[in-house]
N, C-alpha and C positions, 0 to 999 in steps of 0.2 A: 818308721821303723818299729817293728814289734819285738818287745822285750821277751826276755826268756820266761819269765813266769807267765805273761800273756799266751806265750805260745803253747806252754805246757797245759795251761789251762784250757785252750782252745781244742789242743790235741785229746786231752781228757775227756771233754765234752762230747767230742765228736766220735771217740771209742764208745763212750757211754750209750750214745744214741744210736750207733751204728747196728747193734742186735734187734732193737725195736724196728727199725726200718727194714732190716733183712726179713724179720718175722712177718711183717706186713705184706711183704712181697710173696712170702711162701704160701700165702692163700689162707691166712687165719681168717675165719668168718668176723665180719665188722657189724656190730650193733650201732644203729644211729639212735642217739637219745636227743630227743627234741623237746625242750621245755620253753614254754612261753614266758615264763617268769624269770627274774633274775637266779643266778646260781645260789645266793645265799637263802632264798625262798624254797628252793627244791633241794637243800642239802640233805635232810632226812630222808626224802623218798630216794634220793640218788644213792645215799649210803645203804638204804634198806635193799635197793635194786641190786647193788654189787653184792651184798651179803648173800642174798638169795642165789645168785649166779655162782657164788663161791660154794654155797652149800649144795649146788647141784653140779659141782665138778668143773665149773667153767672160770677159770682164774684169768683175770684181766692181765692182758699183756702175754700170756703164756698159752691159753687155749682159745682165747676171744679177744678181740679189740673192740674197744667202745670209743666212738667219735661223739663227743658232747657238744651240744649246740643250745645256747641259752639266748632267748629274745631279749631278756633284761626288761627295760622299761620302754623299749621300742618294739612295740607288738607288730608294727608294719614290717619288721625284719625277719617274722616267722616264715612266710613264704620264701624269701631268698634263703634262710638257713636250710630250710627242707630241700631246696633244689641243689645245694651243695651236698646233701646226704645222698640225694638221689644220683649226682653225678658220680659220687664216690662209690655207687653200686653196693650199698650196704645190704646185709642179707635180711634185716628187720629193722623197723622204725619203732622206737619205745617213745610215746607221745604222751607228756604229761603237763599239768598246768593249766588245765581248762580246755574248753571246745576249740580255741583259736588254733592250738598245737594240733589237736587231733583232726579238725576239719581241713587244715592245710596238709597234712600227712595223708589224709583220704585221697586227695588228688593225685597221689602216686599209687595208681591203682595196682602196679606190678610188683609192689613191695610189701610184704605183711606187715600189719601194724598191730602193736600191743598198746592200749592205752587204759587210761583211768580219768573218768570225769564224773563229777558229782551229780550231774543231770542224767535224765533217761536217755539213753544213746539210741533208742528208737525215735523218740521224738527229735532228736538232734538230726536224725537222717544218717547215723553212722553206720547203723545196722538195719536190716529188714525186720528182724525179730530176734527176741532171745529165746532160747531153749527152756522149756520148762521141765524141771526134774523133779520127780516125786519124792516126797520127804518119806525117811524110813523110820 
């Protein structure tokens, strides 16, 4: 038997979650955020990413949804996490945390990828070439 307090808490939680679920079904674009490292290692980059979106008019939960996936200490989980994002049909994948996440994301050729790696992306095979821009 469920008590009155538990029922009210359950009802309140469902009411709070309903608008988010409804918005997701209304077609807000979803960004897949794939990080090979644990959440706490990429916290600064994740917060900077969200702030940059906000600065450009994209408010998480209002105009865009972000599906976060972190490999943690289990790097072998990264391809599985990527497959979850592909099945969700995200609009774009943001891959951070080193080449493992980026190389895994590259396997999903139909989804655009935004990445940051400390190594040369041409040498890693992520891109064919980098455009050269003249300095002014």
